[in-house]
C-alpha positions as CSV (number, residue, x, y, z in Angstrom):
1,M,-57.2,240.1,142.1
2,E,-59.9,239.8,139.6
3,S,-61.5,236.5,138.9
4,Q,-62.9,235.7,135.5
5,F,-66.3,234.2,135.5
6,E,-67.1,231.9,132.5
7,P,-70.8,231.2,132.1
8,P,-71.5,227.5,132.0
9,Q,-71.7,226.0,128.6
10,D,-75.1,224.7,127.5
11,A,-75.3,221.0,127.5
12,P,-75.6,219.5,124.0
13,P,-79.3,218.9,123.2
14,D,-80.5,215.4,123.3
15,R,-81.1,213.7,120.0
16,P,-84.8,213.8,119.5
17,H,-86.4,210.4,119.6
18,E,-88.7,209.4,116.8
19,P,-92.2,208.6,118.0
20,I,-93.3,205.0,117.8
21,L,-96.3,205.9,115.6
22,T,-94.3,207.9,113.0
23,L,-94.5,206.1,109.7
24,P,-91.2,205.3,108.0
25,A,-90.9,206.6,104.4
26,A,-90.9,203.1,102.9
27,L,-94.2,202.2,104.5
28,T,-95.7,205.6,103.7
29,A,-94.8,205.1,100.0
30,Y,-96.3,201.5,100.0
31,I,-99.6,202.7,101.4
32,A,-99.6,205.7,99.0
33,L,-99.1,203.3,96.1
34,I,-102.0,201.2,97.2
35,A,-104.2,204.3,97.5
36,V,-103.2,205.6,94.0
37,I,-103.9,202.2,92.4
38,H,-107.3,202.0,94.1
39,L,-108.3,205.1,92.0
40,R,-108.9,202.5,89.3
41,V,-112.5,202.3,90.7
42,L,-113.1,205.7,89.1
43,L,-112.5,204.0,85.7
44,P,-115.4,202.7,83.6
45,P,-116.5,199.3,85.0
46,E,-115.2,197.3,82.1
47,W,-111.7,198.9,82.5
48,D,-111.8,198.1,86.2
49,N,-112.7,194.5,85.6
50,W,-109.9,194.2,83.0
51,T,-107.4,195.5,85.5
52,I,-108.5,192.9,88.1
53,D,-108.4,190.1,85.5
54,V,-104.9,191.1,84.3
55,F,-103.3,191.9,87.7
56,G,-105.4,189.8,90.1
57,F,-104.4,186.3,91.0
58,I,-106.6,183.7,89.2
59,P,-105.9,180.1,90.1
60,K,-107.7,178.9,87.0
61,R,-105.1,180.7,84.9
62,Y,-102.7,177.9,85.8
63,D,-105.1,175.0,85.0
64,S,-103.3,172.8,82.5
65,T,-106.6,171.0,81.6
66,L,-108.0,174.1,80.0
67,L,-108.3,174.0,76.2
68,N,-108.7,177.1,74.0
69,I,-109.4,179.3,77.0
70,T,-107.3,182.4,77.5
71,F,-107.2,184.9,80.3
72,P,-106.4,188.6,79.9
73,G,-102.7,189.3,80.4
74,G,-101.5,186.1,78.6
75,E,-98.4,184.3,79.8
76,G,-97.0,187.4,81.5
77,A,-99.9,187.5,84.0
78,K,-98.9,184.1,85.2
79,V,-95.8,185.6,86.5
80,W,-96.5,189.2,87.7
81,S,-99.9,188.4,89.2
82,F,-98.1,186.4,92.0
83,V,-97.3,189.9,93.3
84,T,-99.5,192.5,91.6
85,Y,-102.7,191.1,93.1
86,S,-101.5,192.3,96.5
87,L,-101.7,195.9,95.4
88,L,-105.3,195.7,94.4
89,H,-108.2,196.0,96.9
90,A,-111.9,195.5,96.7
91,N,-112.9,198.7,98.5
92,L,-111.8,201.2,101.1
93,T,-112.8,198.9,104.0
94,H,-110.4,196.3,102.6
95,I,-107.6,198.9,102.4
96,V,-108.2,200.3,105.9
97,F,-108.3,196.8,107.4
98,N,-104.9,195.9,106.0
99,V,-103.4,199.3,106.7
100,L,-104.4,199.2,110.4
101,W,-102.4,196.0,110.8
102,L,-99.5,197.4,108.8
103,L,-99.1,200.5,111.1
104,P,-97.5,198.7,114.0
105,F,-95.9,195.6,112.4
106,G,-95.1,197.1,109.0
107,S,-93.6,200.2,110.5
108,A,-91.2,198.2,112.7
109,L,-90.2,196.0,109.8
110,A,-89.6,198.8,107.4
111,R,-87.4,200.6,109.9
112,R,-85.5,197.3,110.5
113,F,-85.1,196.2,106.9
114,G,-84.8,199.5,105.0
115,A,-86.8,200.2,101.9
116,L,-85.3,197.7,99.4
117,R,-85.4,194.7,101.8
118,F,-88.9,195.7,102.9
119,Y,-90.3,195.9,99.4
120,L,-88.7,192.6,98.4
121,F,-90.0,191.0,101.6
122,M,-93.5,192.2,100.8
123,A,-93.2,190.7,97.3
124,V,-91.9,187.4,98.5
125,T,-94.7,187.0,101.1
126,A,-97.3,188.0,98.6
127,A,-96.0,185.3,96.2
128,A,-96.1,182.8,99.1
129,G,-99.7,183.7,99.8
130,A,-100.6,183.3,96.1
131,L,-99.0,179.9,96.1
132,A,-100.9,178.7,99.1
133,H,-104.1,180.0,97.5
134,L,-103.3,178.2,94.3
135,L,-102.7,174.9,96.1
136,T,-106.0,175.1,97.9
137,H,-108.1,176.6,95.1
138,E,-106.7,174.9,92.0
139,H,-109.8,175.5,89.8
140,A,-111.0,178.8,91.2
141,I,-111.8,181.4,88.6
142,A,-112.5,184.3,91.0
143,P,-109.6,186.7,91.2
144,M,-107.9,187.1,94.6
145,I,-106.8,190.6,95.5
146,G,-105.5,192.3,98.6
147,A,-102.3,192.8,100.6
148,S,-103.4,190.5,103.4
149,A,-100.8,187.8,102.7
150,S,-98.0,190.4,102.9
151,V,-99.5,192.0,106.0
152,S,-99.6,188.5,107.6
153,G,-95.9,188.1,106.6
154,T,-95.0,191.4,108.4
155,M,-96.8,190.3,111.5
156,A,-95.0,186.9,111.5
157,A,-91.6,188.5,110.9
158,A,-92.1,191.2,113.5
159,I,-92.8,188.8,116.3
160,R,-89.3,187.4,115.9
161,F,-88.2,190.6,117.7
162,A,-91.4,192.3,118.9
163,F,-91.3,190.9,122.4
164,V,-87.6,191.3,123.1
165,K,-87.0,193.9,125.8
166,G,-86.8,197.3,124.3
167,S,-88.8,196.4,121.2
168,F,-92.1,197.9,120.1
169,L,-94.4,195.5,122.0
170,S,-92.4,195.9,125.2
171,F,-93.3,198.5,127.8
172,S,-89.6,199.1,128.2
173,R,-89.2,200.2,124.5
174,G,-87.2,203.2,123.5
175,D,-87.7,205.4,120.4
176,A,-89.0,203.9,117.2
177,E,-85.7,203.3,115.5
178,A,-84.1,201.6,118.6
179,A,-87.2,199.5,119.1
180,A,-87.0,198.2,115.6
181,K,-83.3,197.3,115.8
182,V,-83.1,195.0,118.9
183,P,-81.5,191.6,118.3
184,A,-84.1,189.1,117.0
185,L,-85.0,185.7,118.4
186,S,-83.8,182.6,116.5
187,L,-86.7,180.7,115.0
188,S,-86.3,177.8,117.5
189,R,-86.1,180.2,120.5
190,A,-89.2,182.1,119.2
191,L,-91.2,178.9,119.0
192,R,-90.3,178.3,122.7
193,D,-91.3,181.8,123.9
194,G,-94.7,181.8,125.6
195,R,-95.7,185.2,124.3
196,V,-94.9,184.3,120.7
197,L,-96.8,181.0,121.0
198,A,-99.8,182.9,122.4
199,F,-99.7,185.3,119.5
200,L,-99.5,182.3,117.0
201,A,-102.4,180.6,118.7
202,I,-104.6,183.7,118.5
203,W,-103.5,184.5,115.0
204,F,-104.2,181.0,113.6
205,G,-107.4,180.7,115.5
206,V,-108.8,183.9,114.1
207,N,-107.9,182.9,110.6
208,I,-109.4,179.5,110.9
209,I,-112.6,181.0,112.2
210,F,-112.6,183.3,109.3
211,G,-112.1,180.4,106.9
212,I,-114.7,178.0,108.5
213,G,-117.3,180.7,108.9
214,S,-116.6,182.2,105.4
215,I,-116.7,185.6,107.0
216,A,-116.7,188.4,104.5
217,I,-114.9,191.7,104.5
218,G,-116.6,194.7,103.0
219,A,-119.9,195.5,101.4
220,D,-119.4,193.4,98.3
221,G,-119.4,190.1,100.3
222,A,-116.0,189.0,99.1
223,S,-114.8,186.1,101.2
224,V,-111.5,186.0,103.0
225,A,-108.7,184.1,101.3
226,W,-107.4,182.8,104.7
227,Q,-105.1,180.2,103.1
228,A,-103.2,183.0,101.5
229,H,-102.9,184.7,104.9
230,I,-101.3,181.5,106.3
231,G,-99.0,181.2,103.3
232,G,-97.7,184.7,103.7
233,F,-97.5,184.3,107.5
234,L,-95.4,181.1,107.4
235,A,-93.1,182.7,104.8
236,G,-92.6,185.7,106.9
237,L,-91.9,183.7,110.0
238,V,-89.4,181.3,108.3
239,L,-87.7,183.7,105.9
240,F,-87.2,186.6,108.3
241,S,-83.5,185.8,108.9
242,L,-82.7,186.0,105.2
243,F,-83.8,189.6,105.1
244,D,-82.8,190.7,108.6
245,P,-79.7,193.1,108.5
246,V,-79.4,193.5,112.2
247,P,-76.5,191.4,113.4
248,R,-76.4,189.3,116.6
249,E,-74.1,191.0,119.1
250,R,-73.0,187.6,120.4
251,P,-74.1,184.1,119.5
252,H,-77.1,184.1,121.8
253,A,-77.7,187.8,122.4
254,A,-81.3,187.7,121.3
255,D,-81.9,184.5,123.3
256,A,-80.6,185.9,126.6
257,L,-83.8,187.8,127.4
258,S,-83.8,189.3,130.8
259,P,-87.3,189.3,132.4
260,D,-89.0,192.6,132.0
261,G,-90.7,192.4,135.4
262,P,-93.8,194.7,135.3
263,D,-93.0,195.6,131.7
264,R,-94.0,192.2,130.4
265,V,-96.7,192.2,127.7
């Protein structure tokens, strides 16, 4: 009696995991936009200065005591400059500094939010940073530029889920997509988590040192608008839940954090 031998079927291939450091398309496009806009430095100096005056954030533009003084951009600039300033940078050092912080935190947030929510979040935190700068520099005439307020917002939003087991700051993380989609901590729970509090203390401490010491970034000696950083950070921390599309699996799913043991960071 002949027996038929059937060769074993190949097991289905595992779905490839996306590396943690692979940039999502939304963040890549955001960084590319900043790089393209920075090509303005190739323009004649008077055109470059005009661009900064029109699209940079100038607190003096909102000074109601001014008489017969106009700024480039007119009334429209009072609206769009709350966001457009964040796409302008002083030099390559300024861009690199912001991009380096965006790589881990912005990548996780872009994967979690998706492109539309991510861009809207960046705009809202930029506006919050501009408002904080306006409240603390009411009569300043120097334009503020740079994405630091939005970058600070991404850092604040990301820590709402970054330390959860399986997320991107946990040694027990999975692939990039899974790490970005873990259930987030509620704001009250986050503010009781030791790792989050340590991050907050370090972040605020560094920014206060920058502010008190008037530390400059880049060769042109431009000072750091640290109040704008704080404005963007607080907006990102508090408003995260309004943008977050990842549902809670159960009422306290994100709060029921099991200890990571040796995987704690």
